[in-house]
Structures are given as structure tokens and as C-alpha cells.
N, C-alpha and C positions, 0 to 999 in steps of 0.2 A: 117292462122287460124293454132291454133295448136290443139292436139288431147290434149280432154278432156274437152279443154274450152266447157261450155253446157251452146246453145246455144237455147234450146228446150223450150217449148212456153206453158200454158199450154190452151189448144184450146176448146171456147163455142160453137164453127163455127166449117165448115170445107172450106169456101171459094173457092179459088180456090185454094187453096196449095195442090201441087201433091205427099209429101211423109207425112203423117202420124206414128207415132208412138205413140204404144202399152203400157205405166210403168207397165200393168200388165205380159204383155207375151215379151218382149223389142224386140219385132215385127217392122222393118217397113213395112209398106204399101206404094205400086204406085198407086195410085186411077186412075194414066191415061190409065193401065193395066184394061180390059173389065172384068178377072175374080176377080179382089178387089174387085167388086158386094157381092162376099161370105161370104166376112171378115166382112161387118158390121160394117162402123164407126161410122152410128151416135148411136152405140151402147156405143160405146168408148165415143163420146159427153157425154153420155146422165151418163154413168160410172164416167167419171170424165178424162181416163185416155186417154184420144188422147192426142198430141201432136204436134206440129208444129216444123218445123224449117229454124234461119233463118244465112246461105240461104236456099232457100227452096232446097235442092240437099241432093241426096241418102247418098256422101261422108259424110255427114254438119252432119248424120244421125248414121254412121259406125263410125263415129269418139266419138261421144258418146256413143258408145259400144250396138248400137241394131244390129240386125242380120235382114236377107232379110229372109218374107211373103215369105211361099212355095207356090200361090197362086201366088200375087204381080208379083215375079220376075223369071221369066221363061228366060231372056238372049234373049231377044229381048226386041226394040225397042217404042214401042206406037207411036201414034202420037196423042198430043193432043184431047181431045175429046171438043164439041164445046163448055163447058160450061167456058174452060182452057186457051180460044185462049185468049188477048187482043187487044185491035186495030193494036200492033207494034206483038203481032205472040208473042209463042216463042224463047227464045232468044236461038243462035245457038250452044251457051257458055254448054245454061242447056243439053241439046240435047246430047252432046260432051260426056261432064261429066258424064253421066248414061249408053250410050253406053261404053264410054270406062272400069269405073268403069266392068261393067256387063262382058266384053272379057277375062281383066284383073283375072277375076273369072272361066272362063271356067277352066275343067282337060287340061290339058294336056292328046294324045293319045299315 
């Protein structure tokens, strides 16, 4: 997928999407992170500023110029909550993509 190709879709509900963009702030939220509860995802839906990404990966959000939400991205790779689990489980590729992105943004010591 090329950088700059807009694959964000306006959301009318959150469903099982992990990454939610806010067009008002250009922040991307990670719903798997327990701190994301403070980001009031339902309000983004009500305001019409919530966007989902295809594919539902943090890299897609960054390619579309969204930045990390400081509450939702803390360099951890949280386990998927029960609402996000599918019968097949979360793909290993999705978890590895997020983990590699978080590690690559870790500042050098």
C-alpha cells in the first residue's frame, strides 16, 4: 500500500475495530489499550469525526498522517480485549505490525 492513499472510512459504530482516528485532532487511538477508555470513542462517533482504517492497522493510520494518542500508545502491545476476539483470534501479523511500529519509535538511549 502506498503512502498517501486514503483508506479511512467514516464510522457510525466502533464495531471490533482496534484503531480509531479522530479527524478533529488527527490522533489515532488504540482501543486495545486500557487507557483508551478515557478517549471517549462514543463521542467521536456522535460528532462524526471517528474514522476506521482499511486495513485496521496503526501503519495505515500513520500513512494517512495521524499521530499517536498519548493516552493510547504507551509502547506496550496489549492483549486483545474480549470484544475484539474473533473465533480465529487476532492475526499474528496484526500484533507484529503494531509491536514493530512501537519499537521503531522508541528513542535511542
